[in-house]
DOFIGU-510882 format. One record per residue: residue in three letters; z, y, x of N, C-alpha, C, CB in turn. Coordinates in steps of 0.02 Angstrom, whole numbers, plus 50000, padded with zeros to 5 digits. Glycine has a CB too. Layout:
<recs>
ALAZYXZYXZYXZYX...
</recs>
This chain:
<recs>
MET559905429761333559685427761285559025426461285559855430961245PRO558885419061255558095417461250557595422961224558005411661202VAL557165423361242556655428961221555915423961244556795437961276SER555575425361174554845423461195554555430361204554395418661137ASP553775426161236553155431961223552805431661167552615431861272ALA552835430561126552655427961051552185434161043553385427060986PRO551315434961037551365442161005551415445260939550925444861021LEU551485450060935551685454260886551005450760827551665463760914THR550445450760849549915451260808549985442960770549155453360858ALA550315439660788550255432160772550955433260702550475425660861PHE551295437760708551665439260656551255443860585552265443160692PRO551275442660523550885449460496551455453760453550155447160438VAL551435460160522551925464260499551595470560471552415465560552SER551845469360403551365475060355551715483560379551535472960242PRO551265486960337551255493860361551885496160346550715498160332LEU552285494860305552945498460296553305497160348553315496760237ALA553145489760371553645487160442553485491760498553465478560475GLN552805492260502552565496860554552905504160555551805497660544ARG552715504360501553095514560487553935512860536553405517760346LEU554185508560485554885508460524555095510660604555075501660520PHE554645503160615554785500260701554615509060729553975491760744ALA554105513360701553855517460729554445524760739553215517960691LEU554675523660653555265528960650555695528360694555625529060594ALA556025522060698556755520460727556595520660815557075511360696ALA556025520660851555845521460895555935529260924555325518760887ASP555585532660872555435541460896556125542360892554925547860840ALA556615540860845557285542160842557835540760894557435539560793GLY557515535860920557955532461008558135526960971558815537261058HIS558135522860929558585517660898557955510960910558855520060801GLU558335504960896557905500960895557965496660812558025496860964ALA557385495660793557275489760740557065485660762556915490260689ARG557075479460717556945473160708556825468460666557205471560723ILE556275464660642556365460660590556835454160616555635458660561VAL557015452460548557565447560549557635443760496558145450260558GLY557945437760486558135434660436557365427260400558345442160384GLY557255428260346557025423660328556285423260346557195423360268ALA555965428860357555465431260363555115428660452555635438860343VAL555685428560480555455427060567555685418260561556095433160647ARG556065417160512556455408260498555395404460477557425407760375ASP555275408760422554805403760393554165405560427554735403960311TRP553955410860466553595411860521553475406560572553845416560547GLN554135404460600554035399960654553985392960626554595400560705ALA554275390960562554455385760527553575384360502555125387560465GLY553385386860500552585386160458552355387160390552355379760461TYR552995389560365552995390660313552805397860280553485388460304GLU552435398960222552285406860174552975411660199552335405260061ILE552715417560213553065421860225553225426160175552855424260268GLY553845427460160553945430560077554215437960113554705425260009ASP554695440660096554945447360100555255450060181555525447460043ILE554915453460192555435456560249555935459960255555265459460281ASP556455458460287557095461260318557085463960380557565456760323MET557315468760376557345472360463558205474160452556675482160483ALA558235475960534559045477660545558795483560602559665469760581VAL559345489160603559085495260628559725494360670558915502260577ALA559745497460741560335498260777560315506860766560305494560862ALA560825508160708560825514760688561355515160633560125517060666PRO561805519860639562175520160557561645519460491562595528560545ILE561605517460457561285517360399561075522960362561595514260365GLU561775528360373561655533960319561185536860376562395539260283LEU561105536460436560775541060480559885537760470561195540560572PHE560135531560472559255530360461559035531660411558975524160464ALA559365531860353559115530960285558975540260282559795526360217GLY559185544760306559215550360309558445550960366560015552760330ILE558195547060394557725548460449557115545360395557885544060536CYS557275539860368556695539160317556355544260264556895534460279ARG557145546560235556905551360199556585558260197557215551660179ASP556605559860272556255566060291555545563960318556685570260346ALA555585557060325554695555760329554315552960269554505550060388GLY554695554960204554305553960131554415547960092553555553960139LEU554905542860146554875537160101555615536560066554675530260144ARG555375532760018556015532259958556355528259995555905528859876VAL556935530759971557625527159999558095524759953558025531660038ILE558245517359942558605515559863559225513359888558225508959808GLU559815516159876560365513559909560815507159882560755518959914THR560295501559877560495496159848561135491759876559935492659846GLY561525494859935562245491059974562285496260006562245483560024LEU562325502960011562655506960065563175505160098562835512260046SER563735503060051564415501460075564325494760125564935499960007HIS563865491960094563655484360156563215487660220562965476460110GLY563075492360235562715494060297561755492560239563035486560388THR561815491460197561105491760169560745496260138561035488060135VAL560065498160154559615502160109559245497060087559185507960138THR558735499560044557945496560043557565503760023557775489159975ILE556985504860084556635507260084555945504160063556755509360127ALA555595509260006555285508059977554375513359990555765508059921GLN553875510260000553265513360006552585510659967553165513160074ASP552355512359947551605509559911551665502059886550915509459973GLY552025500359840552325496059805552765490759850551825493159764GLU552945492159917553155488259981554005488559956552915492860072ASN554315484159965555065485559976555395482060045555475482559909ILE555525485860080556035481460134556725483360150555755481260203GLU557065478360135557815480960143558025481160219558355475760101VAL558425487260234558685486160307559355486560311558425490960355THR559495484760358560205484060372560335486160455560435476060354GLN560795488560445561115492760501561605485160550561765500560454THR561385485660614561915479660662562575481860651561815479260756ARG562955475660611563695478260591563995471960598563835481860513VAL564835472760603565105467660618565595467660536565485468160701ASP565905463660513566285461460453566965465160467566355452860445LEU567355469360439568155471260470568465465560405568525482560464GLU568195466860354568675463960299568275459160277568925468660240THR568715455360242567985450060194568605446060147567315441660265ASP568485445460084568895441560028568375435560001569135447259960GLY567985433860027567485429259999566915429359946567795425259980ARG566995435759952566365438759898566125444759926566615440759816HIS566495448959972566265456759964566665457260051566715463059875ALA566275460560083566435461260161566435468960164565835457560219ARG566935469460193566725480160225566705479860310567695488260201VAL566105482560311565825480860380565865487260417565035477960378GLY565665486260489565745492160539565125491160573566425492160590PHE564885498560596564465498460631564435494760709564375504060626SER563935493260735563925489760782563175489260818564205483860758THR563085492560899562515491860930562405484660941562495495760988ASP562895480960946562765474260977562215470560945563375470060973TRP561825467960972561415462460931561755455760913560805460460971VAL562025454860974562405447660966562825446760933562655445061011ALA563325452560915563775453260884563525454560786564135458960928ASP562955456560793562605456360714562335449060705561875462360705ALA561995446660749561875437660747562345435060706561975433260822SER562995435060758563445430660756564025431260658563885432760842ARG563565438660641564175439760578563595434960507564385452260553ARG562795433760542562445431160499562665424760469561885430760523ASP562415423060417562555414460376562325409860440561905412260288PHE561625409160447561555402260489561175404960564560995395660439THR561255399560611560695402860669560025403760646560595398160735ILE559685396560613558985399660588558975406660561558695395460532ASN559375409960553559165415860500559415421360552559615415960412ALA559565420460612559845425160655559365426060709560515423260679ILE558445424960689558005425060738558015434660728557185419360722TYR557535436260780557535443460769556765442260812558285449160804LEU556305448760774555835450360823555755457560825555205447060812ASP555415459560894555625466460893554825469860901556245468460960ALA555035475960903554215480660883553625477760941554325491860900ASP553785476461006553425473461055553215466061038553805473861116GLY553385463760972553195456160989553725450960996552845455961053ARG554035451161037554745446761080555145443761041555285451061120ILE555115439061038555865435060995556405437161033555925425460994ASP557085438461007557575439161031557885432860984557825446561032ASP558325427061010558685421660984559185420461008558415416660982PRO559775425161000560435423861050560815419361019560915430261066LEU560905415460954560995410560931560865401360947560775412960892GLY560225401660977559895395460973559585392960909560335391060993GLY559495397360863559305395560814558335393560810559605400960772LEU558015394060852557365391160870557465384660859557115392460938ALA558025382760926558075373860926558215373360900558285369160954ASP558455375860857559075370660775558275372560735560275377160716LEU558075376060720557395376460686556925371160684557055381160712ARG556875370660771556375364060767556695357660783555765364760818GLY557205356960782557745350660780557835348260719558445352160802GLY557725354760651557975350560601558765350060599557675343960610VAL559205355460610559865356860630559935362760577559955358760715LEU560375362760527560725368260505561475369960504560545368660452ARG561535374360552562215376060570562405382960566562365373960632PHE563075383460545563345391460517563185395060605564505391760478ALA563125400960587563295406260644563895406660664563155412760630GLY564235404260733564845404460736565105400060702565065409560723GLU565705402560700566305396660665566235394760580567195400560673ALA566055390560568565765389260516566495390560452565375381060527ALA566995388460484567365390360408567475398160393568175387060404GLN567315401960462567455410860461566985412160415567315416060535ARG566305410560431565675409460379565865411060333565375403460365VAL566025402860313566315402360224566655406160193566715397460205GLU567285409160231567675413860218567485419060199567985414960255GLU566895421660238566735427660220566395429460163566465429660260ASP566055422960145565525424260090565735417660069564645426060109ALA565895416260006565885408659973565185405959960566265408559899LEU564655411759949564085410359920563645406859975563795416659890ARG563935406560032563505402660091563625396160087563645404760164MET563965395160043564215386260050563725383059998565175383960021LEU563515386859939562925384359913562225386359939562955385659851ARG562255391559986561645394260011561335387560066561825402460051TYR562005383060083561735378160140561685371560091562325377060216CYS561855371160068561495364660017560905367159985562005361959949ARG560795374859984559805375759946559665374260014559325385659907PHE559725374360075559295375960150559275369360188559715382060205LEU559745366960173559705358260211559085354560196560335352560178PRO558765355160138558285348660118557545352060158558195347260011ARG557755356260157557105362460200557105362560272557255371360184PHE557545362960293557525366360352558185360660399557725375860337GLY558745357660372559095352960409558975346360399559705353860401GLY558235345260371558185339160385558665333960344558275339160450GLY558945337160298559425331260261560005330560299559095323560256ARG560085332560361560695328360392561275335260407560415323460480PRO561645335460376562095338060380562655340860437562195335260350ASP562715346960455563125347660516563815347960486562935354260563ALA564165341960541564745340660532565405345460523564785337360575ALA565365349360563565805357060575565595361860498565415362460667ALA564985359560458564625363660413565135357760341563495363560429LEU565085352960343565605349260304566165349360297565615345060310ALA566335350960346567045351960334567405357560321567315350060377ALA567095363460345567075370860316566845370060242566515376060360ILE566445367460212566255367060147566915364360105565605362460141ALA567085357960123567555355860095568315358760085567525351260119GLY568435363260149568945364060157569055371960115569055362760229GLY568485375260120568295381160063567955378260000567745387060095ALA567915375459979567395373059891567675375159862567245366059852ASN568525379459841568785382559789568695388359763569255382459794ALA568505391659828568445398359819567655400059803568725402059883ALA567385394859764566555395659751566735396159668565925387459783SER567415393559636567505396359558567625405059564568285392059515ALA567675409959621567605414259608566915418259607567985415659633LEU566415414759628565785418059619565735418059549565195414859653SER565145423159539565055425759477564515421159460564915433359472GLY564415420659381563785414859368563325414759379563595413059324GLU563085421259397562175423159409562195421059475561825432459403ARG562665421959526562695419659583562555414659583563105420159610VAL562765409459548562935400059561562035398059535563825394959481ALA561945402159466561275401859436560755402759508561175408459371ALA560805409259513560215410459565560115403259630560455419059611GLU560625400059651560895395059713560465390159693561745392259720CYS560775387759616560525379759575559865380959563560905377359494ARG559765385359545558895385959508558435385359575558665395359462LYS558615385859637558235384959697558215377559728558505389659746LEU558985375559716559195369959752559025364059710559915370359769PHE559055364759630558945358459603558105359759581559535356459536GLY557705365659601557055365659583556735362759641556795372159564MET556985361559684556605356759749556475348559747557095357359817PRO555915345059760555805338759730556305336159788554955335559722GLN556365338659833556765333859895557595337759888556305335359998ALA557705339459833558435342059823558845338159842558645343459761GLY558905331659851559615324759869559855326559914559495316559889PRO559805327859968560215328960046560715335260019559565332160127GLY560515340459995560775346359970561375344459903560075351159946VAL561225339959852561365338959805562015336759825560935335659770GLY561735331759856562245324259904562905330459942561505317960005VAL562815334659954563405338860011563835342659940562915346860086LEU563375345459895563735348959831564285343959829563265349559753HIS564185337759814564615334459793565015330459842564355331359749SER564955329159883565355326159938565985329159966564945325559990THR565775337159952566475341259982566885342859928566325348560020GLY566595343559874566955344659808566775351459798567765343459806LEU566225353559820565835360959787565665360059745565315364359811ASP565355355759705565285354659630565785358159586565325347559615GLN566525354059598567015356559572567125362359576567415354359584GLY567125366859633567155371459650566695377759604567045369959711ALA565995377059616565695381959596565505378459521565125384359649LEU565415373859498565135370459425565685368659384564685363359434GLY566315369059410566785366459383566785359859344566955370559353LEU566555354359363566335347959356566075343759411565905348259315SER566095337259413565855332759458565315329959455566175328759465ILE564655330359478564045328159462563955322059496563545332959476ASP563445316959486563265310859514562445312159552563305304759449PRO562515313959610561905313959644561475308159645562025315259704SER561795302959636561405295359651560845294359594562015287859645ARG560825297059530560485296259488559765300459502560885297659432LEU559885302659552559185309759578558775302259603559445318659675GLU559105297759624558415290259649558105289459618558475283059659TRP558215289859546557755289059492557115293559496558115290259429LEU557225299459522556905304659505556355305659565557395310359492ASP556785302759646556405305959710555865301159723556885306959781GLY555685295959676555145292459683554575295159646555275286059668ASP554445291559578553845293259548553945299759495553575286659514ALA554635299059475554575303159408554615310959433555255301259349LEU554735313359479554475320959509554105320459546554875325359541ALA553545318359547553125318559598553095326859637552425315759565GLU552995327959680553025331759722552085335059697553275327559803ASP551705331859708550955335759701550885336759621550215330359734PRO550685342359604550825346159551550105344259501550945354659578ALA549595341559542548985337159498549355331859483548245334659538THR549665329559505549935322259479550575322459402550415318459562LEU550905329459429551505330959390551685337859380552055327959420SER551195340259335551245347959346551855350459316550655351959316TRP552155346959268552795350759240553415349259286552985348159160ALA553345346159332553775347959400553755354659415553525344559463ALA553175357659421553385363059459553415368559404552895364559522THR553685368459342553765370759300554715373459302553435365859251SER554715379959266555305381959258555745376959237555315386759219GLN555435372159197556085367359168556205360659238555765362559069ALA555885360659285556155358359330556895357259363555875360559354TRP557215364759376557795364759404558305360359336557975373359429LEU558065360559298558655358659237558575352659212558665363159173VAL557825349959241557925341659226558315337959277557205337559223ARG558315341859333558835338459400559465340559381558705341559486LEU559765346459358560295347959337560605341759281560175354759312ALA560115340959216560475337659181560405328659219560215339459098VAL560075326359247559965320659289560655320259310559395321159348VAL561225325559343561725322159391562285326359338561675324259494MET562235328559290562915332559255563195325459231562735339359178PRO563845327859196563985321859166563645322559084564845320659170GLU563555318359044563245319758963563685324258945563225313258904GLY563545327158899563905333058857564265338258908564515329658801ALA563935340758957564085345058993563695352358990564055341959046ALA563315351858954562845354858944562865364558933562645350758890ALA563375362758881563575370858871564155374058908563765372158797HIS564665368458930565075370858994564465372559055565675363659022LEU563975372159067563765373359125563165380359116563465365959153ALA563055381059049562755385059016563065391659012562645382358963ASP563765389458996564405397359010564385397759080565435396358985ARG564615393159121564675393659177564295398759225564605388459189MET563565396359222563115400159232562765405459223562935398559231ARG563055405559164562695412459110562015413159112562905420459130LEU561875406959087561035404159081560575407559011561055394159067SER560005410259029559765413858980559735408858923559135417158998ARG559505413258866559765408758800559045401258795559755415958704GLU558435402058827557985397958833558045391958879557515401258846GLU558575394458944558945387958984559235384658950559405388959034ARG559725387558915560225384158873560075380358825560595387758846ARG559605382558805559175377558733559035372958767558425380058689CYS558605372558839558395365258855558785362658883557875363958887LEU559225365258921559715360658953560195357858899560125364559009GLU560305359458832560795355958797560095351258760561415361558742ALA559545351958758559215348858728559015340758767558715353658715LEU559165341758830558925337858868559745331658875558585342958941ASP560185337358854560795334458864560825329458818561335338858860ARG560745329858751560665326358689560335320158664560435329958660ALA559845320258713559315313858700559805308158733558415314658746ASP559685303858669559985298158696559365294358756560215292858625PRO559545290658792559215287658842558875281058822559655286758894GLU559145277658784558865271758760558465273258708559315267058742ASN558565276358656558075279858604557515282958621558355284658571VAL557615286558666556925289758725556615286458765557065294258775CYS556875281358797556615276258842556035272858793557245270558871ARG556265270958728555975267958691555585269258661556185266258669ALA555575274158633555055279558596554455280858638555395286958583LEU554665283758697554095286158743553995280958796554255293258778GLY554125274858813553995270358853553495262158818554755269258882THR553315264858758552905261358750552215264258726553175257358717ASP551715260358703550915260758695550885265858646550515253658669ARG551415267358593551285272558526551875277958549551445268358431TRP551945280858616552355286158642552075292258597552275287258728ARG551595293458569551215300458552551545302558498550415300258536ARG551815297958464552225299658401552765302758414552425294458363ALA553245299958456553975301858479553525310058530554525292858544ALA553085309158548553065315158607552605321258553552515312058699TYR552365320558498552225325858446552715328358434551955324358388ASP553395325558416553935327258368554345333658424554485318958343ILE554305330458501554715333458550554385341158562554725328558618ARG553665340658555553225345358568553385350758527552585343258561LYS553445349658447553545353958406554165354958417553375352558347THR554705354358448555265357158459555395361658529555685351858454GLY554925363658571554605368358620554685364658685554945375858621MET554915356458698555305354358745554695349558768556055351358723SER554695349058843553945343758871554315337158866553555345158970PRO553945332858821554165324858835554105322758890553845319958801ALA553905324858936553835322058998554565322359028553295325759040ALA554955328159040555405330759046556245327259016555145336459022VAL556065325558953556485321858916556535315958922556415322458865LEU555875312258963555925304958985556225303559056555235301958984ALA555815308859077556245309659147557075310059149556015316759179VAL557365313159108558015314059117558325307159075558245321959089ALA558115305859017558355299458993558205293159049557985298058921SER557705292659055557675285659115557905286459162557095282959142ALA558125293659196558555292659258559455291859232558415300259314ARG559565294259187560225294359150560325286259142560195298859071ALA559605280859121559905274859093559685270459148559665272559017GLY559645273559212559635269259271558755263759278560435263759257ARG558345268759239557765264559252557095268159265557685259959196ALA556625265359313555995269459342555435270259293555685265859407VAL555135275559304554715278959254553965280659311555195287059215ALA553405277659291552955280259328552675287059320552535276259326ALA552535289059374552295295159380551545297359357552395296259443THR551415292059341550575290959294550765292159212550175280759302HIS551215290359189551365289059136551495295959126551835283959125LEU552175298659146552325306259155551995309559149552515308659199ALA551545306459210550915313859205550455312359133550175313859292GLU550155308959095549875308159055550155310158984549715303059068ILE550955310358988551265311458926551215320558939552145307058918HIS551345321959000551525329059010550805334359002551905329759090GLY550245328158996549665332358994549205331058936549315331759056TRP549455326658902549285324758814549275331858776550005319058769GLN548805332758737548835339958706548685335858645548265347058732PRO549195337758595549485333758523548795339258496550615335058484PRO548385335358435548115336158386548395341458346548065330858361VAL547875345858309548235349758250548175347558178547985356658249PHE548725346658141549025344658101548325348158025549915347658114PRO547795344058012547205347657970547515350857924546665343357936VAL548065350957881548225352657826548445358557809548545349257811THR548425365557783548925370757776549235370457721548705376857782GLY549745376557707549915376757640549395379757585550525380257638ALA548945382657632548275384957576548025380857534547645386957606ASP547885374257558547655368057541547935365557494547665364157583LEU548745364757496549125362157441549065367757382549925360657464LEU549215374757396549065378557339548415378257288549075384157364SER547875376557340547325375957296547185369957261546795377457327HIS547645366757262547825359357239548405358557179548115355257308GLY548465363057152549115364357107549795363757121549115360857059VAL549715363657179550785363357217550885370057215551045360357322ASP551475371057175551835378257158551975379957245552715377557098LYS552125385657243552515389057311553215390257317552275395757325GLY553625387457341554255386057365554445381057407554595385357321PRO555015377357404555345372557421554985366557430555795371957383ALA554485365057374554305358657368553565360157395554405355457291LEU553435364657400552825364657451552735360757531552765371957464GLY553295364457547553535363557621553685356857630554165367657641GLU554135353557585554095348157583553605343657573554395347657558MET553175345157516552475342057516552245340257592551925347457481LEU552195347657638551845347757698552165341857762551885355857721ARG552785342157736553205338457790553055331357791553975339057779ARG552865327557710552975321557717552175317657734553385319357650LEU551675324857710550985322857747550955322457808550465326657737GLU551115327057840551145328457918551415320857948551735335857939GLN552065319257912552345312357917551925307357930552675310457863HIS551555307057876550935302257873550625300657895550615302057853TRP550405306457927549575309257972550055306258038549225321357976VAL550585309458074550815307358138551025299058128551475312358162THR551225295858065551285287258081550515284558068551915282558018ALA550175285058046549585285458058549075286258127549545289258025ASP549475288358175549225288758226548535294858232549095281658238PHE548905298758195548395306458201547755305758157548055308158289ARG547625298758129546875296558127546705300058030546775285058145PRO547095299758001546945305957932546585309457934547345310457912GLY545985313357922545695321157906545945323957866545085322357888ARG545855330857845546005334457801546025331157713545535339557816ALA545315329657717545045327357649545565319157631543995325757660ASP545635315957671546025310457661546825313157655545885305257723LEU547075315857691547725318857660547735324357600548065322057715VAL547205328157600547205331857536547345327457470546505335257528ALA546745321257475546685316357434547305313057410546295312157462LEU547965312957458548635310257448548935315357395549085309757520ILE548845320957385549225324957362549435324557284548955330357381GLY548755321357250549115320057171549375312757170548515320957100SER549365309557225550105303257212550725305657229550095295957262GLU550855309657272551355312957279551865313257236551195317657288
</recs>
């Protein structure tokens, strides 16, 4: 097994991770950091949550941690996993294991002290890189070479990894743009195409969690392409998407630089890309399939309803502020609406224009109901209708009339 001499100090080992290393060693067991934290550290990305593996039955190690005063949360005991908590930090710890039975969603696992066997049951080679207590890297499946070469491979037999957990197919699509150089592995493509139908059994929440991450990336194109080319879109989403439309966003419309287009980093960004590639009229279906929140459903349906020609015409001229004002009142981003409409219409839109629309702060309508009451307008529907007409006049006049000018119109209404 390839081993490096990278010093442990190069990896920011948290206080809880240090404690777990020590507890395992004192009990005669070995613990290692594994998965995303090691992968991202080696790739030069910011390190997120730390996960660890321990070569001991999980019930035994959980007892050791409890005796040491640590909080143990049995998040997945039947799958060989617990979460250890201390001082606001959580680390998921999994026993070294092998899968005994799988059904595409859940696995019955068995304990094994074989680190190679443990690595072989993980999803991808780049997630099977270990860091031990002495700061050495153990890379039994060649994950480091894959990481450095921009290759995303399933660990071991791709078809078997997919059969064990159908979610891994969506994870492959999500990891591909960031770690696979946008070039899918042939064995992975074949495995996903062969197992795509199994994704229909995945829960909506699990599908949505992966889609939020995939469609939330500015460079999502390659992963979305695999989602479609393998038929995984039909399996996971229940419909066929059109990744080619993303070409209208990958340039200017969804700039990566938040200073250029800050809304692209907001919670609406993933829904924008999803709305672009989905068939028109599919928002309700996707919201049901992924069990989206009420706000996400509202946003996706609004993006879906917008007529591309009308939106491009209204927001594409120098008088775009009128349409933007009305869209803002619905709680939507005019820039998001225009980005989707333009992509659906097959038109390019400049990032500078989108940034201007998104950054525009609409003026506040200067007339209130109290102003109308003081000028003799009675309470009730008539007051609301009067306010609506005055506001429409104000918008049509490019927001120029002031309060006095608008109030002067009351008598002529």
